[in-house]
LOMAR-295423 format. One record per residue (C-alpha): residue number from 1; x, y, z. Coordinates in nm, 2 decimals, padded with zeros to 4 digits. Each point is the difference from the previous one (the first is absolute). Last residue first. Layout:
<pts>
(NUM,(X,Y,Z))
...
</pts>
This chain:
<pts>
(444,(01.34,-02.15,03.30))
(443,(-00.30,-00.04,00.22))
(442,(00.05,-00.17,00.32))
(441,(-00.04,00.34,00.21))
(440,(00.15,00.08,00.33))
(439,(-00.15,00.21,00.27))
(438,(00.02,00.39,00.11))
(437,(00.29,00.15,-00.19))
(436,(00.02,00.36,00.12))
(435,(00.27,00.23,-00.16))
(434,(00.21,00.11,00.33))
(433,(00.27,00.20,-00.24))
(432,(-00.07,00.12,-00.36))
(431,(00.28,-00.02,-00.32))
(430,(-00.17,00.11,-00.30))
(429,(00.04,-00.03,-00.36))
(428,(-00.08,00.29,-00.17))
(427,(-00.33,00.13,-00.20))
(426,(-00.12,00.13,-00.32))
(425,(-00.37,-00.15,-00.05))
(424,(-00.18,-00.15,-00.22))
(423,(-00.39,-00.11,00.04))
(422,(-00.11,-00.34,-00.05))
(421,(-00.22,00.04,00.31))
(420,(00.10,-00.32,00.23))
(419,(00.33,-00.11,-00.21))
(418,(00.12,00.35,00.05))
(417,(00.26,00.06,-00.28))
(416,(00.34,00.14,00.04))
(415,(00.23,00.26,-00.14))
(414,(00.33,00.06,00.17))
(413,(00.16,00.21,00.31))
(412,(00.32,-00.07,00.13))
(411,(-00.01,-00.14,00.37))
(410,(-00.17,00.12,00.31))
(409,(00.17,-00.03,00.35))
(408,(-00.13,-00.06,00.38))
(407,(-00.37,00.08,-00.04))
(406,(-00.21,-00.09,00.33))
(405,(-00.21,00.31,-00.03))
(404,(-00.08,-00.10,-00.37))
(403,(-00.11,-00.35,00.12))
(402,(-00.25,00.17,00.26))
(401,(-00.15,00.18,-00.27))
(400,(00.02,-00.30,-00.24))
(399,(-00.23,-00.19,00.30))
(398,(00.12,-00.37,00.05))
(397,(-00.14,-00.33,00.06))
(396,(00.16,-00.28,-00.20))
(395,(-00.05,-00.36,-00.11))
(394,(00.32,-00.14,-00.04))
(393,(00.18,-00.21,-00.29))
(392,(00.26,-00.29,00.06))
(391,(00.37,00.10,00.01))
(390,(00.24,-00.01,-00.25))
(389,(00.38,-00.02,00.10))
(388,(00.28,00.19,00.08))
(387,(-00.04,00.32,-00.18))
(386,(00.32,00.20,00.10))
(385,(00.06,00.32,00.17))
(384,(00.10,-00.15,00.36))
(383,(-00.36,-00.21,-00.02))
(382,(-00.25,00.02,-00.24))
(381,(-00.30,-00.23,-00.02))
(380,(-00.20,-00.04,-00.33))
(379,(-00.37,00.05,-00.14))
(378,(-00.03,-00.08,-00.36))
(377,(-00.35,-00.04,-00.20))
(376,(-00.20,00.11,00.33))
(375,(-00.07,00.19,00.31))
(374,(-00.35,00.05,00.15))
(373,(-00.27,00.24,00.07))
(372,(-00.11,00.22,00.27))
(371,(-00.03,00.37,00.04))
(370,(-00.04,00.26,00.29))
(369,(-00.09,00.32,-00.17))
(368,(-00.02,00.15,00.35))
(367,(-00.36,00.14,-00.09))
(366,(-00.09,-00.24,-00.25))
(365,(00.07,-00.30,00.25))
(364,(00.05,-00.40,-00.13))
(363,(00.01,00.11,-00.39))
(362,(00.08,-00.29,-00.24))
(361,(00.30,-00.07,-00.22))
(360,(00.01,-00.31,-00.16))
(359,(00.37,00.01,-00.13))
(358,(00.33,00.12,00.12))
(357,(00.29,-00.06,-00.22))
(356,(00.39,-00.07,00.03))
(355,(00.05,00.08,00.34))
(354,(00.38,-00.04,00.14))
(353,(-00.01,-00.09,00.36))
(352,(00.24,00.12,00.25))
(351,(00.32,-00.01,00.21))
(350,(00.33,00.20,-00.01))
(349,(-00.11,00.18,-00.31))
(348,(00.25,00.23,-00.22))
(347,(00.07,-00.24,-00.24))
(346,(-00.40,-00.03,-00.08))
(345,(-00.04,00.33,-00.05))
(344,(00.33,00.02,-00.23))
(343,(-00.16,-00.26,-00.19))
(342,(-00.32,00.17,-00.03))
(341,(00.21,00.30,-00.14))
(340,(00.05,00.32,00.22))
(339,(-00.04,00.35,-00.11))
(338,(-00.29,00.10,00.21))
(337,(-00.37,00.04,-00.08))
(336,(-00.27,00.24,-00.10))
(335,(-00.34,-00.14,-00.03))
(334,(-00.21,00.04,-00.32))
(333,(-00.37,-00.04,-00.05))
(332,(-00.25,-00.06,-00.28))
(331,(-00.32,00.13,-00.11))
(330,(-00.01,00.26,00.29))
(329,(-00.33,00.13,00.18))
(328,(-00.13,00.32,-00.11))
(327,(00.06,00.31,00.19))
(326,(-00.33,00.25,00.04))
(325,(00.16,00.33,00.11))
(324,(-00.15,00.08,00.37))
(323,(-00.33,00.16,00.12))
(322,(-00.12,-00.29,00.21))
(321,(-00.33,-00.09,-00.20))
(320,(00.15,00.10,-00.31))
(319,(00.30,-00.23,00.06))
(318,(-00.24,-00.29,00.11))
(317,(-00.22,00.05,-00.34))
(316,(00.31,00.02,-00.22))
(315,(00.15,-00.33,00.18))
(314,(00.29,00.10,00.20))
(313,(00.33,-00.21,00.03))
(312,(00.23,00.06,00.28))
(311,(00.31,00.19,00.02))
(310,(00.33,00.09,00.18))
(309,(-00.02,-00.30,00.26))
(308,(00.38,00.02,00.15))
(307,(00.24,-00.29,-00.03))
(306,(00.29,00.17,-00.19))
(305,(-00.29,00.13,-00.23))
(304,(-00.32,-00.20,-00.02))
(303,(-00.25,00.09,-00.30))
(302,(00.20,00.20,-00.23))
(301,(-00.17,00.08,-00.29))
(300,(00.09,00.03,-00.37))
(299,(-00.30,00.10,-00.19))
(298,(-00.33,-00.20,-00.14))
(297,(-00.24,00.25,-00.13))
(296,(-00.35,-00.03,00.11))
(295,(-00.23,-00.15,-00.26))
(294,(-00.25,-00.21,00.19))
(293,(00.21,-00.31,-00.09))
(292,(00.33,00.13,00.05))
(291,(00.26,00.22,-00.21))
(290,(00.33,-00.03,-00.10))
(289,(00.01,-00.36,-00.05))
(288,(00.28,-00.20,00.14))
(287,(00.36,-00.02,-00.06))
(286,(00.26,-00.25,00.21))
(285,(00.33,00.03,-00.09))
(284,(-00.02,00.33,-00.17))
(283,(-00.19,00.18,00.27))
(282,(-00.27,00.19,-00.17))
(281,(-00.29,-00.09,00.20))
(280,(00.18,00.06,00.34))
(279,(-00.08,-00.16,00.33))
(278,(00.16,00.02,00.32))
(277,(00.15,-00.20,00.29))
(276,(00.28,00.12,00.23))
(275,(00.09,-00.22,00.27))
(274,(00.35,00.05,00.18))
(273,(-00.19,00.17,00.25))
(272,(-00.12,-00.32,00.16))
(271,(-00.40,00.03,00.00))
(270,(-00.27,00.21,00.11))
(269,(00.13,00.34,00.06))
(268,(-00.29,00.22,00.01))
(267,(-00.12,00.28,-00.27))
(266,(-00.32,-00.19,-00.06))
(265,(-00.07,-00.24,00.29))
(264,(-00.34,00.07,00.00))
(263,(-00.28,00.16,00.23))
(262,(-00.34,-00.10,00.11))
(261,(00.04,00.00,00.38))
(260,(00.22,-00.29,00.00))
(259,(00.23,-00.05,-00.30))
(258,(-00.04,-00.13,-00.35))
(257,(00.27,-00.10,-00.24))
(256,(-00.02,-00.40,00.06))
(255,(-00.36,00.10,-00.11))
(254,(-00.37,-00.01,00.06))
(253,(00.00,00.29,00.21))
(252,(-00.23,00.21,-00.21))
(251,(00.27,00.24,-00.07))
(250,(00.26,-00.27,-00.11))
(249,(-00.28,-00.17,-00.21))
(248,(-00.05,00.33,-00.17))
(247,(00.37,00.10,-00.05))
(246,(00.08,-00.32,-00.20))
(245,(00.36,-00.14,00.06))
(244,(-00.12,-00.36,-00.04))
(243,(00.12,-00.07,-00.35))
(242,(00.38,00.09,00.07))
(241,(00.00,-00.19,00.35))
(240,(-00.14,-00.31,-00.08))
(239,(00.21,00.00,-00.30))
(238,(00.28,-00.03,00.25))
(237,(-00.09,-00.36,00.07))
(236,(-00.03,-00.17,-00.32))
(235,(00.31,00.24,-00.15))
(234,(00.24,-00.13,00.29))
(233,(-00.02,-00.36,-00.13))
(232,(00.06,00.09,-00.39))
(231,(00.28,00.26,00.13))
(230,(00.17,-00.31,00.16))
(229,(-00.02,00.02,00.40))
(228,(00.28,-00.03,00.21))
(227,(-00.11,-00.13,00.34))
(226,(00.14,00.03,00.35))
(225,(-00.22,-00.23,00.20))
(224,(-00.28,-00.04,00.27))
(223,(-00.16,-00.34,00.06))
(222,(-00.05,-00.29,-00.21))
(221,(00.21,-00.30,00.11))
(220,(00.23,-00.17,-00.30))
(219,(-00.12,-00.25,-00.26))
(218,(00.25,-00.10,-00.23))
(217,(-00.01,00.03,-00.40))
(216,(00.17,-00.24,-00.21))
(215,(-00.16,00.11,-00.33))
(214,(00.08,00.35,00.05))
(213,(00.30,00.04,-00.19))
(212,(-00.14,-00.18,-00.32))
(211,(-00.29,00.25,-00.02))
(210,(00.19,00.29,00.09))
(209,(00.24,-00.06,-00.28))
(208,(-00.28,-00.05,-00.26))
(207,(-00.18,00.31,00.12))
(206,(00.33,00.20,-00.05))
(205,(00.05,-00.17,-00.34))
(204,(-00.35,00.08,-00.09))
(203,(00.08,00.37,00.04))
(202,(00.31,-00.01,-00.17))
(201,(-00.17,-00.20,-00.31))
(200,(-00.33,00.23,-00.03))
(199,(00.23,00.31,-00.03))
(198,(-00.25,00.31,-00.04))
(197,(00.16,00.33,-00.06))
(196,(-00.07,-00.02,-00.36))
(195,(-00.38,-00.04,00.08))
(194,(00.00,00.40,00.10))
(193,(-00.29,00.08,00.25))
(192,(00.11,-00.27,00.23))
(191,(-00.07,-00.27,00.25))
(190,(00.22,-00.31,00.13))
(189,(-00.08,-00.28,00.23))
(188,(00.20,-00.28,00.15))
(187,(-00.08,-00.30,00.20))
(186,(00.15,-00.31,00.15))
(185,(-00.13,-00.32,00.12))
(184,(00.16,-00.33,00.17))
(183,(-00.15,-00.33,00.12))
(182,(-00.24,-00.04,-00.35))
(181,(00.22,-00.31,-00.06))
(180,(00.07,00.11,-00.37))
(179,(00.12,00.35,00.18))
(178,(-00.21,00.28,-00.05))
(177,(00.03,00.35,-00.18))
(176,(-00.26,00.22,00.01))
(175,(00.01,00.31,-00.26))
(174,(-00.13,00.34,-00.05))
(173,(00.00,00.23,-00.29))
(172,(-00.17,00.34,-00.05))
(171,(00.02,00.23,-00.30))
(170,(-00.16,00.34,-00.05))
(169,(-00.10,00.29,-00.25))
(168,(-00.16,00.28,00.02))
(167,(-00.20,00.30,-00.17))
(166,(-00.18,00.28,00.17))
(165,(-00.24,00.26,-00.09))
(164,(-00.17,00.27,00.22))
(163,(-00.31,00.25,-00.10))
(162,(-00.19,00.22,00.23))
(161,(-00.23,00.27,-00.17))
(160,(-00.29,00.01,00.24))
(159,(-00.21,-00.27,-00.18))
(158,(00.25,-00.28,00.05))
(157,(00.32,-00.15,-00.15))
(156,(00.17,-00.32,00.08))
(155,(00.29,-00.22,-00.17))
(154,(00.18,-00.32,00.05))
(153,(00.22,-00.14,-00.24))
(152,(00.14,-00.39,-00.02))
(151,(00.31,-00.25,-00.01))
(150,(00.04,-00.33,00.17))
(149,(00.25,-00.24,00.10))
(148,(-00.05,-00.31,00.19))
(147,(00.24,-00.27,00.10))
(146,(-00.11,-00.29,00.23))
(145,(00.20,-00.27,00.14))
(144,(00.02,-00.37,00.14))
(143,(00.32,-00.16,00.03))
(142,(00.13,-00.37,00.06))
(141,(00.37,-00.05,00.10))
(140,(00.29,-00.21,-00.13))
(139,(00.20,00.32,00.01))
(138,(00.05,-00.01,-00.38))
(137,(-00.40,-00.08,-00.04))
(136,(-00.07,00.32,00.21))
(135,(00.24,00.23,-00.20))
(134,(-00.14,-00.14,-00.31))
(133,(-00.35,00.09,00.10))
(132,(00.10,00.36,00.04))
(131,(00.18,00.06,-00.32))
(130,(-00.29,-00.17,-00.14))
(129,(-00.24,00.28,00.11))
(128,(00.21,00.26,-00.13))
(127,(-00.01,-00.17,-00.33))
(126,(-00.38,-00.04,-00.02))
(125,(-00.07,00.35,00.12))
(124,(00.25,00.12,-00.29))
(123,(-00.16,-00.24,-00.23))
(122,(-00.34,00.15,00.08))
(121,(00.10,00.35,-00.09))
(120,(00.11,00.28,00.26))
(119,(-00.09,00.35,-00.23))
(118,(-00.16,00.19,00.32))
(117,(00.27,-00.10,00.22))
(116,(00.29,00.13,-00.26))
(115,(-00.23,00.28,-00.01))
(114,(00.02,00.13,00.34))
(113,(-00.30,00.22,00.14))
(112,(-00.01,00.10,00.36))
(111,(00.19,00.33,-00.02))
(110,(-00.32,00.23,00.02))
(109,(00.02,00.36,-00.10))
(108,(-00.10,00.22,00.33))
(107,(-00.37,00.08,00.04))
(106,(-00.17,00.30,00.02))
(105,(-00.37,00.02,00.07))
(104,(-00.32,00.07,-00.15))
(103,(-00.33,00.02,00.21))
(102,(-00.05,-00.25,00.27))
(101,(-00.34,-00.18,00.04))
(100,(-00.23,00.12,00.32))
(99,(00.02,-00.22,00.32))
(98,(-00.24,-00.21,00.11))
(97,(00.01,-00.10,00.39))
(96,(-00.35,00.03,00.06))
(95,(-00.10,-00.27,-00.28))
(94,(-00.34,00.08,-00.11))
(93,(-00.19,-00.32,-00.09))
(92,(00.03,-00.16,-00.35))
(91,(-00.30,-00.03,-00.25))
(90,(00.09,00.32,-00.17))
(89,(00.37,-00.11,-00.04))
(88,(-00.08,-00.33,-00.13))
(87,(-00.22,00.17,-00.26))
(86,(00.31,00.25,-00.10))
(85,(00.23,-00.30,00.01))
(84,(-00.20,-00.21,-00.26))
(83,(-00.08,00.33,-00.21))
(82,(00.40,00.05,-00.06))
(81,(00.04,-00.38,-00.06))
(80,(-00.28,00.04,-00.27))
(79,(00.17,00.31,-00.14))
(78,(00.32,-00.21,-00.06))
(77,(-00.16,-00.31,-00.12))
(76,(-00.19,00.23,-00.27))
(75,(00.32,00.13,-00.11))
(74,(00.20,-00.28,-00.06))
(73,(00.27,-00.05,00.32))
(72,(-00.07,-00.35,00.12))
(71,(00.16,-00.09,00.34))
(70,(-00.25,00.14,00.25))
(69,(-00.05,00.12,00.38))
(68,(-00.26,00.16,00.18))
(67,(00.03,00.20,00.30))
(66,(-00.27,00.21,00.19))
(65,(00.03,00.32,00.25))
(64,(-00.26,00.17,00.20))
(63,(00.17,00.30,00.20))
(62,(-00.15,00.27,-00.26))
(61,(-00.08,-00.16,-00.31))
(60,(00.32,-00.24,-00.07))
(59,(00.08,-00.22,-00.30))
(58,(00.34,-00.22,00.01))
(57,(00.06,-00.21,-00.32))
(56,(00.26,-00.25,-00.05))
(55,(00.18,-00.09,-00.31))
(54,(00.20,-00.35,-00.01))
(53,(00.24,-00.15,-00.29))
(52,(00.12,-00.35,-00.02))
(51,(00.28,-00.20,-00.12))
(50,(00.07,-00.35,00.17))
(49,(00.31,-00.17,-00.09))
(48,(00.08,-00.38,00.07))
(47,(00.22,-00.26,00.14))
(46,(-00.06,-00.35,00.19))
(45,(00.17,-00.29,00.15))
(44,(00.36,00.07,-00.08))
(43,(00.21,-00.29,00.12))
(42,(00.24,-00.04,00.29))
(41,(-00.26,-00.14,00.25))
(40,(-00.17,00.34,-00.02))
(39,(-00.01,00.28,-00.30))
(38,(-00.21,00.30,-00.04))
(37,(00.05,00.24,-00.30))
(36,(-00.17,00.33,-00.02))
(35,(-00.12,00.31,-00.22))
(34,(-00.19,00.30,00.06))
(33,(-00.11,00.27,-00.24))
(32,(-00.19,00.25,00.20))
(31,(-00.26,00.29,-00.10))
(30,(-00.16,00.28,00.21))
(29,(-00.27,00.25,00.01))
(28,(-00.12,00.20,00.29))
(27,(-00.29,00.23,-00.07))
(26,(-00.13,00.26,00.28))
(25,(-00.35,00.21,00.00))
(24,(-00.15,00.24,00.17))
(23,(-00.33,00.17,00.01))
(22,(-00.11,-00.28,-00.21))
(21,(-00.12,00.04,-00.39))
(20,(00.27,-00.18,-00.15))
(19,(00.03,-00.09,-00.35))
(18,(00.26,00.26,-00.08))
(17,(00.23,-00.15,00.30))
(16,(00.05,-00.35,-00.24))
(15,(00.08,00.20,-00.30))
(14,(00.28,00.20,00.23))
(13,(00.09,-00.35,00.11))
(12,(00.07,-00.17,-00.33))
(11,(00.19,00.33,-00.12))
(10,(00.21,00.04,00.28))
(9,(00.08,-00.40,-00.04))
(8,(00.11,00.06,-00.34))
(7,(00.21,00.30,00.08))
(6,(00.19,-00.17,00.28))
(5,(00.07,-00.32,-00.20))
(4,(-00.24,-00.31,-00.02))
(3,(00.21,-00.32,00.09))
(2,(-00.01,-00.25,-00.30))
(1,(-00.13,-00.34,00.12))
</pts>
């Protein structure tokens, strides 16, 4: 499917708005080409491509709104979807929190589209997967993985003159390698806007090495340990901070950022002073859209600076109520790191546990951000600066807030993908003291 250009998207949405009879009308238009290869037991199981367009019309009469969706763009269908959204709006109850649509905005030029990724061919995917499979076979191991790439566009226009347009590309790769007896398991994941940065062979080599080395895992007692979290393991914990910095939840006492008396921790030191977290849609290593779902510009925002909470996210309704700027939530997050490699962090550890991956994350207490979950795919015991032997997996109970107060060291930042949300981040490996492992797990 050929993506609509900026001019083509503008012309189509302008036509849609011309049919509107509502007080306010907003149109969102998107198109995506998504392709993938899935493999298991050292053989490809499925592959395919999905191409689709979607047009969403939102109409409002006063504080009553309705939404209708379509993927046919002839004139009759376009008018029909507008009428349908208006009918639904008239039937809907008033929304007391409805906020009028935005007028024209200024957006930075996005850097999310890479032609090389958009030009991936089926042969290129097959070759990348073949390299991964060969590593597994050479290691006398068994691989299962998923390679996906997509390219697309998104556009937005409303009856007050707002217009936004963005193109993007992305590729994600994940692989789990197990020994033939299924006693050892390793994992690696990679994600980029630019496919030329993806090396499925080297990622699979890491996973295969961990699988082979973890096959003779020993049980050690649960308890509090110094841990080194690889970026993929840290991501699934830290994103519970990244995407839970909503001001309303904090104001209403429903958040880890809430305080007694209806106040929040905005401006207070929350974690170790070495922690700085921000988002930047123009970061060349992690670019994202320059506008969010309701049309607000996405800008570089520092969320935590030297341990202090600097900003919270505000919906337009809550910002208007509080008389502050409406700050949209980030599409991705970046955490500043140190200068050491993962290997150097290990070399500097007297006793500890190396964690490749955490999964099955569940919330125990939202107000303290206490989480539980399991280690998997390669957990190792460190002593005197060296990995001594693999260990059986644990269940953990830990809060990322407490974790970031028990920080010992940060390594070099690298791009990683969360297995829980499929969101990309720039994160360092991190050494944490007193990480709580509550029980053993027999899973590999």
